[in-house]
KOLVO-141993 format. One record per residue: residue in three letters; x, y, z negated of N, C-alpha, C in turn. Coordinates in Angstrom, 1 decimal. Example, Ala and Ser with C-alpha at 12.3 -4.5 7.8 and 13.67 -1.06 7.14 Angstrom:
KOLVO-141993
+------+--------+--------+--------+--------+--------+--------+--------+--------+--------+
: resn :    n_X :    n_Y :    n_Z :   ca_X :   ca_Y :   ca_Z :    c_X :    c_Y :    c_Z :
+------+--------+--------+--------+--------+--------+--------+--------+--------+--------+
:  ALA :   13.2 :   -5.7 :   -7.8 :   12.3 :   -4.5 :   -7.8 :   13.2 :   -3.3 :   -7.8 :
:  SER :   12.8 :   -2.2 :   -7.1 :   13.7 :   -1.1 :   -7.1 :   12.9 :    0.0 :   -7.9 :
+------+--------+--------+--------+--------+--------+--------+--------+--------+--------+
end
This chain:
KOLVO-141993
+------+--------+--------+--------+--------+--------+--------+--------+--------+--------+
: resn :    n_X :    n_Y :    n_Z :   ca_X :   ca_Y :   ca_Z :    c_X :    c_Y :    c_Z :
+------+--------+--------+--------+--------+--------+--------+--------+--------+--------+
:  MET :  -19.5 :  -69.0 : -193.7 :  -19.5 :  -67.7 : -193.1 :  -20.1 :  -67.9 : -191.7 :
:  PRO :  -21.1 :  -67.1 : -191.3 :  -21.6 :  -67.2 : -189.9 :  -20.6 :  -66.8 : -188.8 :
:  VAL :  -20.7 :  -67.5 : -187.7 :  -20.0 :  -67.2 : -186.5 :  -20.8 :  -66.4 : -185.6 :
:  GLN :  -20.2 :  -65.3 : -185.1 :  -20.9 :  -64.4 : -184.1 :  -20.3 :  -64.7 : -182.7 :
:  GLU :  -21.2 :  -64.8 : -181.7 :  -20.8 :  -65.1 : -180.4 :  -21.3 :  -63.8 : -179.5 :
:  GLN :  -20.3 :  -63.3 : -178.7 :  -20.6 :  -62.2 : -177.9 :  -20.2 :  -62.5 : -176.5 :
:  ILE :  -21.1 :  -62.2 : -175.5 :  -20.8 :  -62.4 : -174.1 :  -20.1 :  -61.1 : -173.6 :
:  LEU :  -18.8 :  -61.3 : -173.1 :  -18.0 :  -60.2 : -172.6 :  -18.2 :  -60.0 : -171.1 :
:  ILE :  -18.2 :  -61.1 : -170.4 :  -18.2 :  -61.1 : -168.9 :  -19.2 :  -62.2 : -168.4 :
:  GLU :  -20.0 :  -61.8 : -167.5 :  -20.9 :  -62.8 : -166.8 :  -20.5 :  -62.8 : -165.3 :
:  ARG :  -20.2 :  -64.0 : -164.8 :  -19.9 :  -64.2 : -163.4 :  -20.8 :  -65.3 : -162.9 :
:  PRO :  -20.8 :  -65.4 : -161.6 :  -21.7 :  -66.4 : -161.0 :  -21.4 :  -67.9 : -161.5 :
:  PHE :  -20.0 :  -68.2 : -161.7 :  -19.6 :  -69.5 : -162.0 :  -19.1 :  -69.6 : -163.4 :
:  SER :  -18.9 :  -68.5 : -164.1 :  -18.4 :  -68.6 : -165.5 :  -18.9 :  -67.5 : -166.4 :
:  ARG :  -18.6 :  -67.6 : -167.6 :  -19.0 :  -66.6 : -168.6 :  -17.8 :  -66.6 : -169.7 :
:  LEU :  -17.4 :  -65.4 : -170.0 :  -16.4 :  -65.2 : -171.0 :  -17.1 :  -64.8 : -172.4 :
:  LEU :  -16.8 :  -65.6 : -173.4 :  -17.4 :  -65.4 : -174.7 :  -16.3 :  -65.0 : -175.7 :
:  ARG :  -16.7 :  -64.2 : -176.7 :  -15.8 :  -63.9 : -177.8 :  -16.5 :  -64.4 : -179.1 :
:  PHE :  -15.7 :  -65.1 : -179.9 :  -16.3 :  -65.6 : -181.2 :  -15.6 :  -64.8 : -182.3 :
:  GLN :  -16.4 :  -64.5 : -183.3 :  -15.9 :  -63.8 : -184.5 :  -16.4 :  -64.3 : -185.8 :
:  MET :  -15.6 :  -64.4 : -186.8 :  -16.1 :  -64.8 : -188.1 :  -15.4 :  -64.0 : -189.1 :
:  GLY :  -16.1 :  -63.3 : -189.9 :  -15.6 :  -62.4 : -191.0 :  -14.8 :  -61.3 : -190.6 :
:  ARG :  -13.5 :  -61.2 : -191.0 :  -12.7 :  -60.1 : -190.8 :  -12.4 :  -59.8 : -189.3 :
:  THR :  -12.1 :  -58.6 : -188.9 :  -11.9 :  -58.3 : -187.5 :  -10.5 :  -57.7 : -187.4 :
:  SER :   -9.6 :  -58.0 : -188.3 :   -8.2 :  -57.4 : -188.3 :   -7.4 :  -58.0 : -187.1 :
:  GLU :   -6.3 :  -57.4 : -186.8 :   -5.5 :  -57.8 : -185.7 :   -5.0 :  -59.2 : -185.9 :
:  ARG :   -5.3 :  -60.1 : -185.0 :   -4.9 :  -61.5 : -185.0 :   -4.4 :  -61.9 : -183.7 :
:  PRO :   -3.7 :  -63.0 : -183.5 :   -3.3 :  -63.5 : -182.2 :   -4.5 :  -63.8 : -181.4 :
:  ARG :   -4.5 :  -63.4 : -180.1 :   -5.6 :  -63.7 : -179.2 :   -5.4 :  -65.0 : -178.4 :
:  VAL :   -6.4 :  -65.8 : -178.4 :   -6.3 :  -67.1 : -177.7 :   -7.5 :  -67.2 : -176.7 :
:  LEU :   -7.3 :  -67.7 : -175.5 :   -8.3 :  -68.0 : -174.6 :   -8.4 :  -69.5 : -174.4 :
:  LEU :   -9.5 :  -70.1 : -174.7 :   -9.8 :  -71.5 : -174.5 :  -10.6 :  -71.6 : -173.2 :
:  VAL :  -10.1 :  -72.4 : -172.3 :  -10.7 :  -72.6 : -171.0 :  -11.4 :  -73.9 : -171.1 :
:  ALA :  -12.7 :  -73.9 : -171.1 :  -13.5 :  -75.1 : -171.2 :  -13.3 :  -76.1 : -170.1 :
:  PRO :  -13.6 :  -77.4 : -170.4 :  -13.6 :  -78.4 : -169.3 :  -14.8 :  -78.1 : -168.4 :
:  ILE :  -14.6 :  -78.5 : -167.1 :  -15.6 :  -78.3 : -166.2 :  -16.7 :  -79.4 : -166.2 :
:  SER :  -16.4 :  -80.5 : -167.0 :  -17.2 :  -81.6 : -167.0 :  -18.6 :  -81.5 : -167.7 :
:  GLY :  -18.8 :  -80.3 : -168.3 :  -20.1 :  -80.1 : -169.0 :  -20.1 :  -80.6 : -170.5 :
:  MET :  -19.0 :  -81.1 : -170.9 :  -18.9 :  -81.6 : -172.3 :  -18.4 :  -80.5 : -173.3 :
:  ARG :  -18.4 :  -79.2 : -172.8 :  -17.8 :  -78.2 : -173.6 :  -18.4 :  -78.1 : -175.0 :
:  SER :  -19.6 :  -78.3 : -175.3 :  -20.1 :  -78.0 : -176.6 :  -19.5 :  -79.1 : -177.6 :
:  MET :  -19.4 :  -80.3 : -177.2 :  -18.9 :  -81.3 : -178.1 :  -17.3 :  -81.1 : -178.3 :
:  ILE :  -16.6 :  -80.7 : -177.3 :  -15.1 :  -80.6 : -177.4 :  -14.7 :  -79.3 : -178.0 :
:  LEU :  -15.4 :  -78.2 : -177.7 :  -15.0 :  -76.9 : -178.1 :  -15.4 :  -76.5 : -179.5 :
:  ARG :  -16.5 :  -77.0 : -179.9 :  -17.1 :  -76.5 : -181.2 :  -16.1 :  -76.6 : -182.3 :
:  ASP :  -15.6 :  -77.8 : -182.6 :  -14.6 :  -78.0 : -183.6 :  -13.3 :  -77.1 : -183.4 :
:  MET :  -12.8 :  -77.0 : -182.2 :  -11.7 :  -76.3 : -182.0 :  -11.8 :  -74.8 : -182.2 :
:  ILE :  -13.0 :  -74.3 : -181.8 :  -13.3 :  -72.8 : -182.0 :  -13.4 :  -72.6 : -183.5 :
:  LEU :  -14.1 :  -73.4 : -184.2 :  -14.2 :  -73.2 : -185.7 :  -12.8 :  -73.3 : -186.4 :
:  ALA :  -12.0 :  -74.2 : -186.0 :  -10.7 :  -74.4 : -186.6 :   -9.8 :  -73.2 : -186.4 :
:  MET :   -9.9 :  -72.6 : -185.1 :   -9.0 :  -71.5 : -184.8 :   -9.5 :  -70.1 : -185.3 :
:  LEU :  -10.8 :  -70.0 : -185.6 :  -11.3 :  -68.7 : -185.9 :  -10.7 :  -68.0 : -187.2 :
:  PRO :  -10.3 :  -68.7 : -188.2 :   -9.8 :  -68.0 : -189.3 :   -8.4 :  -67.3 : -189.0 :
:  GLY :   -7.7 :  -67.8 : -188.0 :   -6.4 :  -67.1 : -187.8 :   -6.2 :  -66.5 : -186.4 :
:  HIS :   -7.3 :  -66.5 : -185.6 :   -7.1 :  -66.1 : -184.2 :   -8.3 :  -65.2 : -183.7 :
:  GLU :   -8.1 :  -64.4 : -182.8 :   -9.2 :  -63.8 : -182.0 :   -9.5 :  -64.7 : -180.9 :
:  VAL :  -10.6 :  -65.5 : -180.9 :  -11.0 :  -66.5 : -180.1 :  -11.9 :  -66.1 : -178.9 :
:  HIS :  -11.4 :  -66.3 : -177.7 :  -12.3 :  -66.1 : -176.5 :  -12.4 :  -67.5 : -175.8 :
:  CYS :  -13.5 :  -67.7 : -175.1 :  -13.7 :  -68.9 : -174.5 :  -14.3 :  -68.7 : -173.1 :
:  LEU :  -13.6 :  -69.2 : -172.1 :  -14.1 :  -69.1 : -170.7 :  -14.9 :  -70.4 : -170.5 :
:  ILE :  -16.2 :  -70.3 : -170.3 :  -17.0 :  -71.5 : -170.1 :  -17.6 :  -71.5 : -168.6 :
:  TRP :  -17.8 :  -72.7 : -168.1 :  -18.3 :  -72.8 : -166.7 :  -19.7 :  -73.1 : -166.7 :
:  ARG :  -20.4 :  -72.5 : -165.8 :  -21.9 :  -72.6 : -165.6 :  -22.1 :  -74.0 : -165.0 :
:  ASN :  -23.3 :  -74.6 : -165.4 :  -23.7 :  -75.8 : -164.7 :  -24.0 :  -75.5 : -163.3 :
:  ALA :  -23.6 :  -76.3 : -162.3 :  -23.7 :  -76.1 : -160.9 :  -25.2 :  -75.9 : -160.5 :
:  ALA :  -26.1 :  -76.6 : -161.3 :  -27.5 :  -76.5 : -161.0 :  -28.0 :  -75.1 : -161.2 :
:  GLU :  -27.4 :  -74.3 : -162.1 :  -27.8 :  -73.0 : -162.4 :  -27.3 :  -71.9 : -161.5 :
:  VAL :  -26.3 :  -72.2 : -160.6 :  -25.7 :  -71.3 : -159.7 :  -26.4 :  -71.2 : -158.4 :
:  PRO :  -26.9 :  -70.0 : -158.0 :  -27.6 :  -69.9 : -156.7 :  -26.7 :  -70.3 : -155.6 :
:  VAL :  -27.3 :  -70.9 : -154.5 :  -26.5 :  -71.3 : -153.4 :  -25.8 :  -70.1 : -152.7 :
:  GLU :  -26.4 :  -68.9 : -152.8 :  -25.9 :  -67.7 : -152.2 :  -24.5 :  -67.4 : -152.8 :
:  CYS :  -24.1 :  -67.9 : -153.9 :  -22.8 :  -67.6 : -154.5 :  -21.7 :  -68.4 : -153.8 :
:  GLY :  -22.1 :  -69.3 : -152.9 :  -21.1 :  -70.0 : -152.2 :  -20.4 :  -71.2 : -152.9 :
:  PRO :  -19.4 :  -71.8 : -152.4 :  -18.6 :  -72.9 : -153.0 :  -17.7 :  -72.4 : -154.1 :
:  PHE :  -17.3 :  -73.3 : -155.0 :  -16.4 :  -73.0 : -156.1 :  -15.4 :  -74.0 : -156.1 :
:  GLY :  -14.2 :  -73.8 : -155.4 :  -13.1 :  -74.8 : -155.3 :  -12.1 :  -74.4 : -156.3 :
:  LEU :  -11.0 :  -75.2 : -156.2 :   -9.8 :  -75.0 : -157.1 :   -9.3 :  -73.6 : -157.0 :
:  ASP :   -9.1 :  -73.1 : -155.8 :   -8.6 :  -71.7 : -155.7 :   -9.4 :  -70.7 : -156.4 :
:  ASP :  -10.7 :  -70.9 : -156.4 :  -11.7 :  -70.0 : -157.0 :  -11.6 :  -70.2 : -158.6 :
:  ASN :  -11.4 :  -71.4 : -159.0 :  -11.2 :  -71.7 : -160.4 :  -10.0 :  -71.0 : -160.9 :
:  ILE :   -8.9 :  -71.1 : -160.2 :   -7.6 :  -70.5 : -160.6 :   -7.8 :  -68.9 : -160.6 :
:  ALA :   -8.4 :  -68.4 : -159.6 :   -8.6 :  -66.9 : -159.5 :   -9.5 :  -66.4 : -160.7 :
:  ASP :  -10.5 :  -67.2 : -161.1 :  -11.3 :  -66.9 : -162.2 :  -10.5 :  -66.8 : -163.5 :
:  VAL :   -9.6 :  -67.8 : -163.7 :   -8.8 :  -67.8 : -164.9 :   -7.8 :  -66.6 : -164.9 :
:  VAL :   -7.2 :  -66.4 : -163.7 :   -6.3 :  -65.2 : -163.6 :   -7.0 :  -63.9 : -163.9 :
:  GLU :   -8.2 :  -63.7 : -163.3 :   -8.9 :  -62.5 : -163.6 :   -9.3 :  -62.4 : -165.0 :
:  THR :   -9.7 :  -63.4 : -165.7 :  -10.1 :  -63.4 : -167.1 :   -8.9 :  -63.0 : -167.9 :
:  LEU :   -7.8 :  -63.6 : -167.7 :   -6.6 :  -63.3 : -168.5 :   -6.2 :  -61.8 : -168.2 :
:  GLY :   -6.4 :  -61.3 : -167.0 :   -6.1 :  -59.9 : -166.8 :   -7.0 :  -59.0 : -167.5 :
:  CYS :   -8.3 :  -59.4 : -167.6 :   -9.3 :  -58.5 : -168.3 :   -9.0 :  -58.5 : -169.8 :
:  LEU :   -8.5 :  -59.6 : -170.4 :   -8.2 :  -59.6 : -171.8 :   -6.9 :  -58.9 : -172.1 :
:  GLY :   -6.1 :  -58.6 : -171.1 :   -4.9 :  -57.8 : -171.4 :   -3.7 :  -58.7 : -171.7 :
:  GLU :   -2.6 :  -58.1 : -172.0 :   -1.3 :  -58.8 : -172.3 :   -1.3 :  -59.5 : -173.7 :
:  GLY :   -0.5 :  -60.5 : -173.9 :   -0.2 :  -61.1 : -175.2 :   -1.2 :  -62.1 : -175.5 :
:  ASN :   -1.8 :  -62.8 : -174.5 :   -2.8 :  -63.9 : -174.8 :   -2.1 :  -65.2 : -174.9 :
:  HIS :   -2.6 :  -66.1 : -175.7 :   -2.3 :  -67.5 : -175.7 :   -3.5 :  -68.1 : -174.9 :
:  VAL :   -3.1 :  -69.2 : -174.1 :   -4.2 :  -69.8 : -173.4 :   -4.1 :  -71.4 : -173.5 :
:  ILE :   -5.3 :  -72.0 : -173.6 :   -5.4 :  -73.4 : -173.7 :   -6.4 :  -73.9 : -172.7 :
:  GLY :   -6.0 :  -74.8 : -171.8 :   -6.9 :  -75.4 : -170.8 :   -7.2 :  -76.8 : -171.3 :
:  LEU :   -8.4 :  -77.1 : -171.4 :   -8.9 :  -78.4 : -171.9 :   -9.3 :  -79.2 : -170.7 :
:  CYS :   -8.9 :  -80.5 : -170.8 :   -9.3 :  -81.5 : -169.8 :   -9.0 :  -81.0 : -168.4 :
:  GLN :  -10.0 :  -80.9 : -167.5 :   -9.9 :  -80.6 : -166.1 :   -9.3 :  -79.2 : -166.0 :
:  SER :   -9.5 :  -78.3 : -166.9 :   -9.1 :  -76.9 : -166.8 :   -7.6 :  -76.8 : -167.1 :
:  ALA :   -6.9 :  -77.8 : -167.5 :   -5.5 :  -77.7 : -167.7 :   -4.8 :  -77.3 : -166.4 :
:  LEU :   -5.1 :  -77.9 : -165.3 :   -4.4 :  -77.5 : -164.1 :   -4.6 :  -76.1 : -163.6 :
:  PRO :   -5.9 :  -75.6 : -163.6 :   -6.0 :  -74.2 : -163.2 :   -5.4 :  -73.2 : -164.2 :
:  VAL :   -5.3 :  -73.5 : -165.4 :   -4.6 :  -72.7 : -166.4 :   -3.2 :  -72.7 : -166.2 :
:  LEU :   -2.6 :  -73.8 : -165.9 :   -1.1 :  -73.9 : -165.6 :   -0.8 :  -73.1 : -164.4 :
:  VAL :   -1.5 :  -73.2 : -163.3 :   -1.3 :  -72.5 : -162.1 :   -1.5 :  -71.0 : -162.4 :
:  ALA :   -2.5 :  -70.6 : -163.1 :   -2.8 :  -69.2 : -163.4 :   -1.6 :  -68.6 : -164.2 :
:  ALA :   -1.1 :  -69.3 : -165.2 :    0.0 :  -68.9 : -166.0 :    1.3 :  -68.7 : -165.1 :
:  ALA :    1.5 :  -69.6 : -164.1 :    2.6 :  -69.5 : -163.2 :    2.5 :  -68.3 : -162.3 :
:  ILE :    1.3 :  -68.0 : -161.9 :    1.0 :  -66.8 : -161.0 :    1.3 :  -65.6 : -161.8 :
:  LEU :    0.8 :  -65.5 : -163.0 :    1.0 :  -64.3 : -163.8 :    2.4 :  -64.1 : -164.3 :
:  ALA :    3.1 :  -65.3 : -164.5 :    4.5 :  -65.2 : -164.9 :    5.4 :  -64.5 : -163.8 :
:  GLY :    5.0 :  -64.7 : -162.5 :    5.7 :  -64.2 : -161.4 :    5.2 :  -62.8 : -161.0 :
:  THR :    4.3 :  -62.2 : -161.8 :    3.8 :  -60.9 : -161.5 :    4.3 :  -59.9 : -162.5 :
:  PRO :    5.2 :  -59.0 : -162.2 :    5.7 :  -58.0 : -163.2 :    4.6 :  -57.1 : -163.8 :
:  THR :    3.7 :  -56.8 : -163.0 :    2.5 :  -56.0 : -163.6 :    1.3 :  -56.6 : -163.1 :
:  GLN :    0.1 :  -56.2 : -163.6 :   -1.1 :  -56.8 : -163.2 :   -2.0 :  -55.8 : -162.5 :
:  PRO :   -1.7 :  -55.2 : -161.4 :   -2.5 :  -54.2 : -160.8 :   -3.8 :  -54.6 : -160.2 :
:  ILE :   -4.0 :  -56.0 : -160.0 :   -5.2 :  -56.4 : -159.3 :   -6.4 :  -56.4 : -160.2 :
:  PHE :   -6.2 :  -56.2 : -161.5 :   -7.2 :  -56.3 : -162.5 :   -7.9 :  -55.0 : -162.7 :
:  SER :   -9.2 :  -55.0 : -163.1 :   -9.9 :  -53.8 : -163.4 :  -10.7 :  -54.1 : -164.7 :
:  ASP :  -11.2 :  -53.0 : -165.3 :  -12.0 :  -53.2 : -166.5 :  -13.4 :  -53.7 : -166.1 :
:  THR :  -13.8 :  -53.6 : -164.9 :  -15.1 :  -54.0 : -164.5 :  -15.0 :  -55.4 : -163.8 :
:  PRO :  -15.8 :  -56.4 : -164.3 :  -15.8 :  -57.7 : -163.7 :  -16.2 :  -57.6 : -162.2 :
:  ARG :  -15.6 :  -58.5 : -161.4 :  -16.0 :  -58.5 : -160.0 :  -16.2 :  -59.9 : -159.5 :
:  LYS :  -16.9 :  -60.0 : -158.4 :  -17.2 :  -61.4 : -157.9 :  -15.8 :  -62.0 : -157.5 :
:  ILE :  -15.6 :  -63.2 : -157.9 :  -14.4 :  -63.9 : -157.6 :  -14.7 :  -64.5 : -156.1 :
:  SER :  -13.7 :  -64.2 : -155.2 :  -13.8 :  -64.8 : -153.9 :  -12.6 :  -65.5 : -153.6 :
:  ARG :  -12.5 :  -66.1 : -152.4 :  -11.3 :  -66.8 : -152.0 :  -10.3 :  -65.8 : -151.6 :
:  SER :   -9.3 :  -65.6 : -152.5 :   -8.3 :  -64.5 : -152.4 :   -7.1 :  -65.0 : -151.6 :
:  PRO :   -6.8 :  -64.4 : -150.4 :   -5.6 :  -64.8 : -149.7 :   -4.3 :  -64.7 : -150.5 :
:  ARG :   -4.3 :  -63.8 : -151.4 :   -3.1 :  -63.5 : -152.3 :   -2.9 :  -64.8 : -153.2 :
:  LEU :   -4.0 :  -65.3 : -153.7 :   -3.9 :  -66.5 : -154.6 :   -3.7 :  -67.8 : -153.8 :
:  ARG :   -4.1 :  -67.8 : -152.5 :   -4.0 :  -69.0 : -151.7 :   -2.6 :  -69.2 : -151.2 :
:  ALA :   -1.7 :  -68.2 : -151.3 :   -0.4 :  -68.2 : -150.8 :    0.4 :  -69.5 : -151.2 :
:  PRO :    0.3 :  -69.8 : -152.5 :    1.1 :  -71.0 : -152.9 :    0.6 :  -72.3 : -152.3 :
:  PHE :   -0.6 :  -72.3 : -151.7 :   -1.1 :  -73.6 : -151.1 :   -0.8 :  -73.6 : -149.6 :
:  ARG :    0.4 :  -73.2 : -149.3 :    0.8 :  -73.2 : -147.9 :    1.8 :  -74.3 : -147.7 :
:  GLN :    1.9 :  -74.9 : -146.5 :    2.8 :  -76.0 : -146.3 :    3.5 :  -75.7 : -144.9 :
:  SER :    4.8 :  -75.7 : -144.9 :    5.6 :  -75.4 : -143.7 :    5.1 :  -74.2 : -142.9 :
:  GLY :    4.8 :  -73.2 : -143.6 :    4.3 :  -71.9 : -142.9 :    2.9 :  -72.0 : -142.4 :
:  LYS :    2.2 :  -73.2 : -142.5 :    0.8 :  -73.3 : -142.1 :    0.0 :  -73.4 : -143.3 :
:  GLU :   -1.2 :  -72.7 : -143.3 :   -2.1 :  -72.8 : -144.4 :   -2.8 :  -74.2 : -144.4 :
:  VAL :   -2.9 :  -74.8 : -145.6 :   -3.6 :  -76.1 : -145.7 :   -5.1 :  -75.8 : -145.8 :
:  LYS :   -5.9 :  -76.4 : -145.0 :   -7.3 :  -76.1 : -145.0 :   -8.0 :  -76.9 : -146.0 :
:  ASP :   -9.1 :  -76.2 : -146.5 :  -10.0 :  -76.9 : -147.5 :  -10.9 :  -77.8 : -146.7 :
:  GLU :  -10.8 :  -79.1 : -146.8 :  -11.7 :  -80.0 : -146.1 :  -12.4 :  -80.9 : -147.0 :
:  PHE :  -12.6 :  -80.5 : -148.2 :  -13.3 :  -81.3 : -149.2 :  -14.6 :  -80.7 : -149.6 :
+------+--------+--------+--------+--------+--------+--------+--------+--------+--------+
end
């Protein structure tokens, strides 16, 4: 049975895809967050195919840095976390999420942020440019002083 791929959201550093195969009945929703290493096609292909029969599968993939215009600015860990938080918010409640390889850390932090948020008022139906959000940077403070990005 053929697999259909649909682009749901395009951002400067990422793209959210939905994969469908056959029936479109209500199934558990899962978000796979691809590794940043560029190995996504080899690692994700089999996982997506295995999950499709029983899940509504979405995948957050990262763009190759060579494809991102310099005007988009840097993309650090806080931006990565914000992108995952924003994506989960756009998908709505009741998601399962799997972070593969380097994406495991941003997924874990995003889940912790969302677990501490009783509602999700920061999300909208319209994708927006992810920027360095002071709200998401709050956990990266040390003794009342903000830790500077120097890398």
